[in-house]
C-alpha positions as a Markdown table, in Angstrom:
| # | Residue | x | y | z |
|---|---|---|---|---|
| 1 | Unk | 25.4 | -32.0 | 0.6 |
| 2 | Unk | 25.2 | -32.8 | -3.1 |
| 3 | Unk | 27.7 | -35.3 | -4.4 |
| 4 | Unk | 30.3 | -33.6 | -6.6 |
| 5 | Unk | 30.3 | -34.6 | -10.3 |
| 6 | Unk | 33.3 | -35.9 | -12.2 |
| 7 | Unk | 34.1 | -36.2 | -15.8 |
| 8 | Unk | 36.9 | -38.7 | -15.3 |
| 9 | Unk | 40.4 | -38.6 | -16.8 |
| 10 | Unk | 42.5 | -40.4 | -19.3 |
| 11 | Unk | 46.0 | -41.6 | -18.1 |
| 12 | Unk | 48.3 | -38.6 | -17.9 |
| 13 | Unk | 51.0 | -40.6 | -19.6 |
| 14 | Unk | 48.7 | -41.1 | -22.6 |
| 15 | Unk | 47.8 | -37.4 | -22.5 |
| 16 | Unk | 51.4 | -36.4 | -22.6 |
| 17 | Unk | 52.1 | -38.5 | -25.6 |
| 18 | Unk | 49.0 | -37.3 | -27.6 |
| 19 | Unk | 48.8 | -34.3 | -29.8 |
| 20 | Unk | 46.6 | -31.5 | -28.6 |
| 21 | Unk | 44.3 | -31.8 | -31.6 |
| 22 | Unk | 43.9 | -34.9 | -33.8 |
| 23 | Unk | 45.3 | -34.4 | -37.2 |
| 24 | Unk | 43.1 | -33.8 | -40.2 |
| 25 | Unk | 42.4 | -37.1 | -42.0 |
| 26 | Unk | 44.2 | -37.8 | -45.3 |
| 27 | Unk | 42.1 | -37.2 | -48.4 |
| 28 | Unk | 42.0 | -40.9 | -49.2 |
| 29 | Unk | 41.1 | -42.0 | -45.6 |
| 30 | Unk | 37.8 | -43.8 | -45.2 |
| 31 | Unk | 34.9 | -42.0 | -43.5 |
| 32 | Unk | 33.8 | -44.7 | -41.0 |
| 33 | Unk | 30.6 | -44.2 | -39.0 |
| 34 | Unk | 30.0 | -46.4 | -36.0 |
| 35 | Unk | 26.4 | -46.7 | -34.8 |
| 36 | Unk | 25.8 | -47.8 | -31.2 |
| 37 | Unk | 22.4 | -49.1 | -30.1 |
| 38 | Unk | 20.7 | -52.0 | -28.4 |
| 39 | Unk | 20.5 | -54.1 | -31.5 |
| 40 | Unk | 19.8 | -57.4 | -29.8 |
| 41 | Unk | 17.5 | -56.4 | -27.0 |
| 42 | Unk | 20.0 | -56.6 | -24.2 |
| 43 | Unk | 18.3 | -54.1 | -21.9 |
| 44 | Unk | 15.0 | -56.0 | -21.9 |
| 45 | Unk | 16.9 | -59.1 | -20.8 |
| 46 | Unk | 18.8 | -57.4 | -18.1 |
| 47 | Unk | 22.2 | -57.8 | -19.7 |
| 48 | Unk | 24.7 | -55.1 | -18.6 |
| 49 | Unk | 28.4 | -55.3 | -19.2 |
| 50 | Unk | 31.2 | -52.8 | -18.7 |
| 51 | Unk | 34.9 | -52.6 | -19.3 |
| 52 | Unk | 36.7 | -55.3 | -21.4 |
| 53 | Unk | 33.5 | -57.1 | -22.6 |
| 54 | Unk | 32.2 | -53.8 | -24.1 |
| 55 | Unk | 35.6 | -53.0 | -25.6 |
| 56 | Unk | 35.7 | -56.3 | -27.3 |
| 57 | Unk | 32.3 | -56.0 | -29.0 |
| 58 | Unk | 32.6 | -56.5 | -32.7 |
| 59 | Unk | 31.9 | -53.5 | -35.0 |
| 60 | Unk | 30.0 | -55.0 | -37.9 |
| 61 | Unk | 30.1 | -53.4 | -41.3 |
| 62 | Unk | 26.7 | -53.3 | -42.9 |
| 63 | Unk | 25.1 | -52.4 | -46.2 |
| 64 | Unk | 21.6 | -52.9 | -47.6 |
| 65 | Unk | 22.5 | -56.3 | -49.0 |
| 66 | Unk | 23.8 | -57.6 | -45.7 |
| 67 | Unk | 21.2 | -56.0 | -43.4 |
| 68 | Unk | 19.1 | -59.1 | -43.0 |
| 69 | Unk | 22.1 | -61.2 | -42.4 |
| 70 | Unk | 23.3 | -58.8 | -39.8 |
| 71 | Unk | 20.0 | -59.0 | -38.0 |
| 72 | Unk | 20.2 | -62.8 | -38.0 |
| 73 | Unk | 23.8 | -62.6 | -36.8 |
| 74 | Unk | 23.0 | -60.4 | -33.8 |
| 75 | Unk | 19.8 | -62.4 | -33.0 |
| 76 | Unk | 17.6 | -59.7 | -31.6 |
| 77 | Unk | 14.8 | -61.0 | -29.5 |
| 78 | Unk | 11.9 | -59.7 | -27.4 |
| 79 | Unk | 10.0 | -61.5 | -24.7 |
| 80 | Unk | 6.3 | -61.3 | -25.4 |
| 81 | Unk | 5.0 | -62.7 | -22.1 |
| 82 | Unk | 4.8 | -65.9 | -20.0 |
| 83 | Unk | 8.2 | -67.2 | -21.4 |
| 84 | Unk | 7.4 | -66.7 | -25.1 |
| 85 | Unk | 10.4 | -65.2 | -27.0 |
| 86 | Unk | 10.2 | -63.9 | -30.5 |
| 87 | Unk | 13.5 | -63.9 | -32.4 |
| 88 | Unk | 14.0 | -61.7 | -35.4 |
| 89 | Unk | 15.7 | -63.0 | -38.5 |
| 90 | Unk | 15.2 | -60.1 | -41.0 |
| 91 | Unk | 13.8 | -56.6 | -41.1 |
| 92 | Unk | 10.4 | -57.9 | -42.4 |
| 93 | Unk | 10.0 | -59.7 | -39.1 |
| 94 | Unk | 8.9 | -56.4 | -37.6 |
| 95 | Unk | 5.9 | -56.3 | -39.9 |
| 96 | Unk | 2.4 | -57.1 | -38.5 |
| 97 | Unk | 1.9 | -59.7 | -41.3 |
| 98 | Unk | 5.0 | -61.6 | -40.2 |
| 99 | Unk | 4.1 | -61.3 | -36.6 |
| 100 | Unk | 0.6 | -62.6 | -37.3 |
| 101 | Unk | 2.0 | -65.6 | -39.2 |
| 102 | Unk | 4.8 | -66.5 | -36.7 |
| 103 | Unk | 3.2 | -65.9 | -33.3 |
| 104 | Unk | 1.1 | -68.9 | -32.2 |
| 105 | Unk | -1.4 | -66.8 | -30.2 |
| 106 | Unk | -2.6 | -65.1 | -33.4 |
| 107 | Unk | -3.2 | -68.6 | -34.9 |
| 108 | Unk | -5.2 | -69.6 | -31.9 |
| 109 | Unk | -7.3 | -66.5 | -32.0 |
| 110 | Unk | -8.0 | -67.0 | -35.8 |
| 111 | Unk | -8.9 | -70.6 | -35.3 |
| 112 | Unk | -11.2 | -69.8 | -32.5 |
| 113 | Unk | -12.8 | -66.9 | -34.4 |
| 114 | Unk | -13.4 | -69.1 | -37.4 |
| 115 | Unk | -14.9 | -71.8 | -35.2 |
| 116 | Unk | -17.1 | -69.3 | -33.4 |
| 117 | Unk | -18.3 | -67.9 | -36.7 |
| 118 | Unk | -19.2 | -71.4 | -37.9 |
| 119 | Unk | -21.1 | -72.1 | -34.7 |
| 120 | Unk | -23.0 | -68.8 | -35.0 |
| 121 | Unk | -23.8 | -69.6 | -38.6 |
| 122 | Unk | -25.4 | -72.9 | -37.5 |
| 123 | Unk | -27.1 | -71.1 | -34.6 |
| 124 | Unk | -25.4 | -73.3 | -31.9 |
| 125 | Unk | -25.3 | -71.3 | -28.6 |
| 126 | Unk | -22.4 | -73.1 | -27.0 |
| 127 | Unk | -19.4 | -70.8 | -26.1 |
| 128 | Unk | -16.6 | -71.0 | -28.5 |
| 129 | Unk | -12.9 | -71.6 | -27.9 |
| 130 | Unk | -12.3 | -67.9 | -28.5 |
| 131 | Unk | -14.2 | -67.1 | -25.4 |
| 132 | Unk | -12.3 | -69.6 | -23.3 |
| 133 | Unk | -9.0 | -68.3 | -24.7 |
| 134 | Unk | -9.9 | -64.7 | -23.9 |
| 135 | Unk | -11.2 | -65.3 | -20.4 |
| 136 | Unk | -8.2 | -67.5 | -19.6 |
| 137 | Unk | -10.1 | -70.8 | -19.0 |
| 138 | Unk | -8.4 | -72.6 | -22.0 |
| 139 | Unk | -5.0 | -73.6 | -20.6 |
| 140 | Unk | -3.7 | -75.5 | -23.6 |
| 141 | Unk | -2.5 | -72.3 | -25.3 |
| 142 | Unk | 0.3 | -70.3 | -23.6 |
| 143 | Unk | -0.5 | -66.6 | -23.7 |
| 144 | Unk | 1.8 | -64.4 | -25.7 |
| 145 | Unk | 1.1 | -61.2 | -23.8 |
| 146 | Unk | 0.7 | -61.3 | -20.0 |
| 147 | Unk | -2.2 | -58.9 | -20.1 |
| 148 | Unk | -4.1 | -61.3 | -22.4 |
| 149 | Unk | -5.5 | -58.9 | -25.1 |
| 150 | Unk | -8.9 | -60.1 | -26.1 |
| 151 | Unk | -8.7 | -59.5 | -29.9 |
| 152 | Unk | -6.0 | -59.6 | -32.6 |
| 153 | Unk | -5.9 | -55.8 | -32.9 |
| 154 | Unk | -5.3 | -55.4 | -29.2 |
| 155 | Unk | -2.7 | -58.1 | -29.1 |
| 156 | Unk | -0.9 | -56.6 | -32.1 |
| 157 | Unk | -1.0 | -53.1 | -30.5 |
| 158 | Unk | 0.4 | -54.5 | -27.3 |
| 159 | Unk | 3.3 | -56.1 | -29.1 |
| 160 | Unk | 4.1 | -53.2 | -31.4 |
| 161 | Unk | 3.7 | -50.7 | -28.5 |
| 162 | Unk | 5.8 | -52.6 | -25.9 |
| 163 | Unk | 9.0 | -50.7 | -25.0 |
| 164 | Unk | 11.2 | -53.6 | -25.8 |
| 165 | Unk | 9.8 | -54.2 | -29.3 |
| 166 | Unk | 9.6 | -50.5 | -30.1 |
| 167 | Unk | 13.3 | -50.0 | -29.1 |
| 168 | Unk | 14.4 | -52.8 | -31.4 |
| 169 | Unk | 12.2 | -51.7 | -34.3 |
| 170 | Unk | 13.4 | -48.1 | -34.0 |
| 171 | Unk | 17.1 | -49.2 | -33.9 |
| 172 | Unk | 16.9 | -51.5 | -37.0 |
| 173 | Unk | 14.6 | -49.2 | -39.0 |
| 174 | Unk | 17.1 | -46.4 | -38.2 |
| 175 | Unk | 19.9 | -48.4 | -39.7 |
| 176 | Unk | 17.7 | -49.1 | -42.8 |
| 177 | Unk | 17.0 | -45.3 | -43.0 |
| 178 | Unk | 20.8 | -44.6 | -43.2 |
| 179 | Unk | 21.5 | -47.4 | -45.7 |
| 180 | Unk | 18.8 | -46.3 | -48.1 |
| 181 | Unk | 20.1 | -42.7 | -48.2 |
| 182 | Unk | 23.9 | -43.0 | -48.0 |
| 183 | Unk | 26.3 | -44.7 | -50.5 |
| 184 | Unk | 28.2 | -47.0 | -48.2 |
| 185 | Unk | 30.0 | -49.0 | -50.9 |
| 186 | Unk | 32.9 | -46.5 | -51.3 |
| 187 | Unk | 35.0 | -44.5 | -48.9 |
| 188 | Unk | 32.0 | -44.0 | -46.5 |
| 189 | Unk | 31.2 | -47.1 | -44.5 |
| 190 | Unk | 28.6 | -47.9 | -41.8 |
| 191 | Unk | 29.3 | -50.1 | -38.9 |
| 192 | Unk | 27.1 | -51.3 | -36.0 |
| 193 | Unk | 28.0 | -52.2 | -32.4 |
| 194 | Unk | 25.6 | -53.8 | -30.0 |
| 195 | Unk | 25.7 | -51.6 | -26.9 |
| 196 | Unk | 22.5 | -50.7 | -25.0 |
| 197 | Unk | 22.2 | -47.1 | -23.6 |
| 198 | Unk | 22.3 | -48.5 | -20.1 |
| 199 | Unk | 25.6 | -50.3 | -20.8 |
| 200 | Unk | 27.1 | -47.2 | -22.4 |
| 201 | Unk | 26.3 | -45.1 | -19.3 |
| 202 | Unk | 27.5 | -47.9 | -16.9 |
| 203 | Unk | 30.7 | -48.3 | -18.8 |
| 204 | Unk | 31.5 | -44.6 | -18.7 |
| 205 | Unk | 30.6 | -44.2 | -15.1 |
| 206 | Unk | 32.3 | -47.4 | -13.8 |
| 207 | Unk | 35.5 | -45.5 | -12.8 |
| 208 | Unk | 37.3 | -42.2 | -13.1 |
| 209 | Unk | 40.2 | -43.8 | -15.2 |
| 210 | Unk | 38.6 | -43.6 | -18.6 |
| 211 | Unk | 41.4 | -45.6 | -20.1 |
| 212 | Unk | 39.9 | -48.7 | -18.5 |
| 213 | Unk | 36.5 | -48.2 | -20.1 |
| 214 | Unk | 35.2 | -50.4 | -22.9 |
| 215 | Unk | 34.4 | -47.2 | -24.9 |
| 216 | Unk | 38.1 | -46.2 | -24.7 |
| 217 | Unk | 39.1 | -49.6 | -26.0 |
| 218 | Unk | 36.5 | -49.4 | -28.8 |
| 219 | Unk | 37.1 | -45.8 | -29.9 |
| 220 | Unk | 40.7 | -45.2 | -29.1 |
| 221 | Unk | 42.8 | -48.3 | -28.6 |
| 222 | Unk | 41.5 | -50.1 | -31.6 |
| 223 | Unk | 41.9 | -47.1 | -33.9 |
| 224 | Unk | 44.4 | -44.3 | -33.2 |
| 225 | Unk | 46.1 | -46.6 | -30.6 |
| 226 | Unk | 46.7 | -49.3 | -33.2 |
| 227 | Unk | 49.3 | -48.5 | -36.0 |
| 228 | Unk | 47.7 | -48.7 | -39.4 |
| 229 | Unk | 44.1 | -48.7 | -38.1 |
| 230 | Unk | 41.6 | -46.1 | -39.2 |
| 231 | Unk | 39.7 | -43.9 | -36.7 |
| 232 | Unk | 36.0 | -43.5 | -36.6 |
| 233 | Unk | 34.7 | -40.3 | -38.2 |
| 234 | Unk | 31.6 | -40.3 | -36.1 |
| 235 | Unk | 30.2 | -42.3 | -33.1 |
| 236 | Unk | 26.4 | -42.3 | -33.4 |
| 237 | Unk | 24.5 | -43.1 | -30.3 |
| 238 | Unk | 20.9 | -44.1 | -30.9 |
| 239 | Unk | 19.8 | -42.9 | -27.5 |
| 240 | Unk | 19.2 | -39.6 | -25.8 |
| 241 | Unk | 20.9 | -37.8 | -23.0 |
| 242 | Unk | 18.8 | -36.1 | -20.4 |
| 243 | Unk | 19.1 | -33.3 | -17.8 |
| 244 | Unk | 20.4 | -35.5 | -14.9 |
| 245 | Unk | 23.9 | -35.2 | -13.3 |
| 246 | Unk | 24.6 | -38.8 | -14.3 |
| 247 | Unk | 23.9 | -38.1 | -18.0 |
| 248 | Unk | 26.1 | -35.0 | -17.9 |
| 249 | Unk | 28.9 | -37.0 | -16.3 |
| 250 | Unk | 28.6 | -39.8 | -18.8 |
| 251 | Unk | 28.6 | -37.5 | -21.8 |
| 252 | Unk | 31.5 | -35.5 | -20.5 |
| 253 | Unk | 33.5 | -38.7 | -20.2 |
| 254 | Unk | 32.5 | -39.8 | -23.6 |
| 255 | Unk | 33.6 | -36.3 | -24.9 |
| 256 | Unk | 37.0 | -36.9 | -23.5 |
| 257 | Unk | 37.4 | -40.3 | -25.1 |
| 258 | Unk | 36.0 | -38.9 | -28.4 |
| 259 | Unk | 38.5 | -36.0 | -28.3 |
| 260 | Unk | 41.4 | -38.5 | -27.8 |
| 261 | Unk | 40.1 | -40.5 | -30.9 |
| 262 | Unk | 39.3 | -37.4 | -33.0 |
| 263 | Unk | 35.8 | -38.7 | -33.3 |
| 264 | Unk | 32.6 | -36.7 | -33.3 |
| 265 | Unk | 29.8 | -38.0 | -31.0 |
| 266 | Unk | 26.3 | -37.6 | -32.4 |
| 267 | Unk | 23.3 | -38.4 | -30.1 |
| 268 | Unk | 19.8 | -37.3 | -29.2 |
| 269 | Unk | 18.8 | -34.8 | -26.5 |
| 270 | Unk | 15.8 | -35.4 | -24.2 |
| 271 | Unk | 13.3 | -32.5 | -24.0 |
| 272 | Unk | 14.2 | -32.2 | -20.3 |
| 273 | Unk | 17.3 | -30.3 | -21.4 |
| 274 | Unk | 15.2 | -27.5 | -22.7 |
| 275 | Unk | 12.9 | -27.7 | -19.7 |
| 276 | Unk | 9.8 | -29.7 | -20.8 |
| 277 | Unk | 8.6 | -33.3 | -20.7 |
| 278 | Unk | 7.4 | -33.3 | -24.3 |
| 279 | Unk | 8.0 | -31.0 | -27.2 |
| 280 | Unk | 4.9 | -32.3 | -28.9 |
| 281 | Unk | 2.7 | -31.3 | -25.9 |
| 282 | Unk | 4.5 | -28.1 | -25.1 |
| 283 | Unk | 6.2 | -26.6 | -28.2 |
| 284 | Unk | 6.1 | -23.0 | -26.9 |
| 285 | Unk | 9.3 | -22.0 | -25.0 |
| 286 | Unk | 7.2 | -19.8 | -22.7 |
| 287 | Unk | 5.9 | -23.1 | -21.2 |
| 288 | Unk | 9.4 | -24.4 | -20.6 |
| 289 | Unk | 11.2 | -24.3 | -17.2 |
| 290 | Unk | 15.0 | -24.0 | -17.0 |
| 291 | Unk | 16.6 | -27.1 | -15.5 |
| 292 | Unk | 17.8 | -26.5 | -11.9 |
| 293 | Unk | 19.9 | -28.3 | -9.3 |
| 294 | Unk | 23.0 | -30.5 | -9.5 |
| 295 | Unk | 22.0 | -31.7 | -13.0 |
| 296 | Unk | 22.0 | -28.1 | -14.3 |
| 297 | Unk | 25.3 | -27.4 | -12.7 |
| 298 | Unk | 26.9 | -30.6 | -14.2 |
| 299 | Unk | 25.6 | -29.7 | -17.7 |
| 300 | Unk | 27.0 | -26.2 | -17.4 |
| 301 | Unk | 30.4 | -27.6 | -16.5 |
| 302 | Unk | 30.1 | -30.2 | -19.3 |
| 303 | Unk | 29.6 | -27.4 | -21.9 |
| 304 | Unk | 32.7 | -25.6 | -20.7 |
| 305 | Unk | 34.9 | -28.6 | -21.2 |
| 306 | Unk | 37.4 | -28.2 | -24.0 |
| 307 | Unk | 36.3 | -31.6 | -25.3 |
| 308 | Unk | 32.6 | -30.6 | -25.5 |
| 309 | Unk | 33.2 | -29.4 | -29.1 |
| 310 | Unk | 33.3 | -33.1 | -30.1 |
| 311 | Unk | 29.7 | -33.7 | -29.0 |
| 312 | Unk | 26.6 | -32.8 | -31.0 |
| 313 | Unk | 23.1 | -33.4 | -29.6 |
| 314 | Unk | 19.8 | -32.9 | -31.5 |
| 315 | Unk | 16.1 | -33.0 | -31.0 |
| 316 | Unk | 13.3 | -33.8 | -31.5 |
| 317 | Unk | 12.9 | -37.4 | -32.9 |
| 318 | Unk | 12.2 | -38.5 | -36.5 |
| 319 | Unk | 9.2 | -40.4 | -37.7 |
| 320 | Unk | 10.6 | -43.7 | -39.1 |
| 321 | Unk | 7.5 | -45.3 | -40.7 |
| 322 | Unk | 3.8 | -44.6 | -41.3 |
| 323 | Unk | 1.5 | -46.1 | -38.7 |
| 324 | Unk | -0.3 | -49.3 | -39.8 |
| 325 | Unk | -3.9 | -48.9 | -41.0 |
| 326 | Unk | -6.2 | -49.1 | -44.0 |
| 327 | Unk | -5.5 | -45.6 | -45.2 |
| 328 | Unk | -1.8 | -45.4 | -44.3 |
| 329 | Unk | 0.1 | -48.7 | -44.3 |
| 330 | Unk | -2.3 | -51.6 | -44.8 |
| 331 | Unk | -1.9 | -55.0 | -43.2 |
| 332 | Unk | -3.0 | -58.0 | -45.2 |
| 333 | Unk | -3.4 | -60.6 | -42.5 |
| 334 | Unk | -6.3 | -58.9 | -40.8 |
| 335 | Unk | -8.0 | -55.5 | -40.6 |
| 336 | Unk | -5.6 | -53.6 | -38.3 |
| 337 | Unk | -5.5 | -50.0 | -37.2 |
| 338 | Unk | -2.3 | -49.3 | -35.1 |
| 339 | Unk | -3.4 | -45.9 | -33.8 |
| 340 | Unk | -6.1 | -45.2 | -31.2 |
| 341 | Unk | -8.8 | -42.7 | -31.9 |
| 342 | Unk | -7.8 | -40.0 | -31.4 |
| 343 | Unk | -4.1 | -40.9 | -31.9 |
| 344 | Unk | -1.6 | -40.9 | -29.1 |
| 345 | Unk | 1.7 | -39.3 | -29.8 |
| 346 | Unk | 3.8 | -42.1 | -28.5 |
| 347 | Unk | 2.0 | -44.7 | -30.7 |
| 348 | Unk | 4.0 | -43.5 | -33.7 |
| 349 | Unk | 7.4 | -45.0 | -34.2 |
| 350 | Unk | 9.9 | -42.2 | -33.4 |
| 351 | Unk | 13.6 | -42.6 | -34.1 |
| 352 | Unk | 16.7 | -41.0 | -32.7 |
| 353 | Unk | 17.5 | -37.5 | -34.0 |
| 354 | Unk | 21.1 | -38.7 | -34.2 |
| 355 | Unk | 20.1 | -40.5 | -37.4 |
| 356 | Unk | 19.5 | -37.1 | -39.0 |
| 357 | Unk | 22.9 | -35.8 | -37.9 |
| 358 | Unk | 24.7 | -38.9 | -39.2 |
| 359 | Unk | 22.9 | -38.7 | -42.5 |
| 360 | Unk | 23.7 | -35.0 | -43.1 |
| 361 | Unk | 27.3 | -35.5 | -42.0 |
| 362 | Unk | 27.7 | -38.4 | -44.4 |
| 363 | Unk | 26.1 | -36.5 | -47.2 |
| 364 | Unk | 28.5 | -33.6 | -46.6 |
| 365 | Unk | 31.4 | -36.1 | -46.8 |
| 366 | Unk | 30.1 | -37.6 | -50.1 |
| 367 | Unk | 29.9 | -34.2 | -51.6 |
| 368 | Unk | 33.2 | -32.6 | -50.3 |
| 369 | Unk | 35.3 | -35.3 | -48.9 |
| 370 | Unk | 37.4 | -34.5 | -45.8 |
| 371 | Unk | 37.1 | -30.8 | -46.7 |
| 372 | Unk | 33.5 | -31.0 | -45.5 |
| 373 | Unk | 31.9 | -28.4 | -43.3 |
| 374 | Unk | 29.2 | -29.9 | -41.0 |
| 375 | Unk | 26.0 | -28.2 | -41.9 |
| 376 | Unk | 26.6 | -27.9 | -45.6 |
| 377 | Unk | 23.8 | -30.4 | -46.0 |
| 378 | Unk | 20.7 | -29.4 | -44.1 |
| 379 | Unk | 17.5 | -30.9 | -45.6 |
| 380 | Unk | 16.1 | -34.4 | -45.3 |
| 381 | Unk | 13.2 | -34.9 | -47.7 |
| 382 | Unk | 11.0 | -37.9 | -48.3 |
| 383 | Unk | 10.3 | -38.7 | -44.7 |
| 384 | Unk | 7.1 | -40.6 | -43.8 |
| 385 | Unk | 4.2 | -38.2 | -44.2 |
| 386 | Unk | 1.2 | -39.1 | -42.1 |
| 387 | Unk | -2.2 | -37.6 | -42.3 |
| 388 | Unk | -4.6 | -38.2 | -39.4 |
| 389 | Unk | -8.3 | -37.3 | -39.1 |
| 390 | Unk | -9.3 | -35.4 | -36.0 |
| 391 | Unk | -12.6 | -33.7 | -35.5 |
| 392 | Unk | -13.5 | -34.4 | -39.1 |
| 393 | Unk | -10.4 | -32.7 | -40.5 |
| 394 | Unk | -7.1 | -34.1 | -41.8 |
| 395 | Unk | -3.9 | -33.0 | -40.1 |
| 396 | Unk | -0.3 | -33.7 | -41.1 |
| 397 | Unk | 1.9 | -35.2 | -38.4 |
| 398 | Unk | 5.2 | -33.3 | -38.2 |
| 399 | Unk | 8.0 | -35.6 | -39.4 |
| 400 | Unk | 10.0 | -34.4 | -36.4 |
| 401 | Unk | 7.4 | -34.6 | -33.7 |
| 402 | Unk | 6.4 | -30.9 | -33.6 |
| 403 | Unk | 6.4 | -27.6 | -35.5 |
| 404 | Unk | 9.1 | -25.3 | -34.1 |
| 405 | Unk | 8.7 | -21.5 | -34.2 |
| 406 | Unk | 11.7 | -19.3 | -34.7 |
| 407 | Unk | 11.6 | -18.4 | -31.1 |
| 408 | Unk | 11.7 | -22.1 | -30.1 |
| 409 | Unk | 14.5 | -22.8 | -32.5 |
| 410 | Unk | 16.5 | -19.9 | -31.0 |
| 411 | Unk | 15.9 | -21.2 | -27.4 |
| 412 | Unk | 17.1 | -24.7 | -28.3 |
| 413 | Unk | 20.3 | -23.5 | -30.1 |
| 414 | Unk | 21.1 | -21.2 | -27.1 |
| 415 | Unk | 21.3 | -24.4 | -25.0 |
| 416 | Unk | 23.9 | -25.9 | -27.3 |
| 417 | Unk | 21.4 | -28.2 | -29.0 |
| 418 | Unk | 20.5 | -28.7 | -32.7 |
| 419 | Unk | 16.8 | -28.4 | -33.5 |
| 420 | Unk | 15.3 | -30.4 | -36.3 |
| 421 | Unk | 12.6 | -28.3 | -38.0 |
| 422 | Unk | 9.7 | -29.9 | -39.8 |
| 423 | Unk | 8.8 | -27.7 | -42.8 |
| 424 | Unk | 5.0 | -27.4 | -42.3 |
| 425 | Unk | 2.9 | -29.4 | -44.6 |
| 426 | Unk | 5.8 | -31.2 | -46.2 |
| 427 | Unk | 7.8 | -34.5 | -45.8 |
| 428 | Unk | 11.0 | -32.6 | -45.2 |
| 429 | Unk | 13.0 | -31.9 | -42.0 |
| 430 | Unk | 15.7 | -29.2 | -41.9 |
| 431 | Unk | 18.6 | -29.1 | -39.4 |
| 432 | Unk | 18.7 | -25.5 | -38.3 |
| 433 | Unk | 22.4 | -25.5 | -37.4 |
| 434 | Unk | 25.2 | -28.0 | -37.0 |
| 435 | Unk | 27.0 | -27.2 | -33.8 |
| 436 | Unk | 28.6 | -28.7 | -30.7 |
| 437 | Unk | 27.2 | -28.5 | -27.2 |
| 438 | Unk | 30.2 | -26.3 | -26.2 |
| 439 | Unk | 29.8 | -22.9 | -24.5 |
| 440 | Unk | 30.8 | -20.5 | -25.8 |
| 441 | Unk | 29.6 | -21.6 | -29.2 |
| 442 | Unk | 31.9 | -23.9 | -31.2 |
| 443 | Unk | 31.4 | -25.8 | -34.4 |
| 444 | Unk | 31.3 | -29.6 | -34.2 |
| 445 | Unk | 34.9 | -30.9 | -34.1 |
| 446 | Unk | 36.3 | -33.9 | -36.1 |
| 447 | Unk | 39.0 | -34.9 | -38.5 |
| 448 | Unk | 37.7 | -32.6 | -41.2 |
| 449 | Unk | 38.3 | -29.1 | -42.2 |
């Protein structure tokens, strides 16, 4: 027998004291956006906390001038193999040139390569240090990657493509994306909280009393539950929710907390919610299969919750930077091509679609204040525009993973999700509609209107 699902509850005494719908914000109230992501690499280190420790996480205000200092403050790190840990101090530390300069293994490979070239030039047949490093017989150098890539290009690809590194880079480049497009020096402010997707789910699912969760402390107790404090306009989760029962339960619980706070939740949706494993591989809705089982039942129940109108989910992902290569984004330290030939879709750096939602909602506020209507801003121009050569012809990589047809767009919106549409042949993405996940249809709720 399938285990029943639960969306938890907030203490009935608190419910009785609360107003049925959070009041519209005052015209001079700040528009505060809180972005939650694994900014320090907690998941890769196996760090998972729930309850009070999550609720006490510091929400750090950030702007372009303080971005590097914020990175240094949160001390993101990634384990590269055999005990080696790389610590990031600024955004440029994600660049291949910086990695090449700071990671000892690259220096060893360069020295070995130079020495080997010198020996070849003098026609000495003896094996060089490079060979001994690559076949593992030289023990004086600790390997950076456990797999021991045999060339700088392979080593760099292994580092950039590792799940831990990619998650950190996507999180911080996502923040940079928002800061470069939004004016955060006035009534709109951007804040970061270091919570991994796993911690967020674990905290929400730890118990049915949502008032004891760390997210309730962060979004409710410290804002609407504290006289004189300002609520969050939006809680942006740089992660994606999938079609499982557990994800539906976690999101339903987050919706209840968000409703109490009067805060809109913005997050990504995994393609499994529309019935496919990859939108890039299967963009045609005829190839999708409707989710079934307890996960589908839980999602249907979630969408019927009154609080579901506080949640907005979007897909697909956004391209955050051009791939490194001679013709796209050159590296100075050595000749480096990030992409395989032919390119693999996941080799590109894709970011959360919640970034697009946060940007467009922020732009709407900057234009209309608290009288904003979500969806009044729809287009995001100037995204990375990558051209790749396949079979002798150049093709544009969609800025949002795939090219949606009208039929696909309609299929996505029917499931309560917001599709991001790449305008073919351009660097622009358009949000088709700004809606909540609620069924029947409901606009995204918040302290505006």
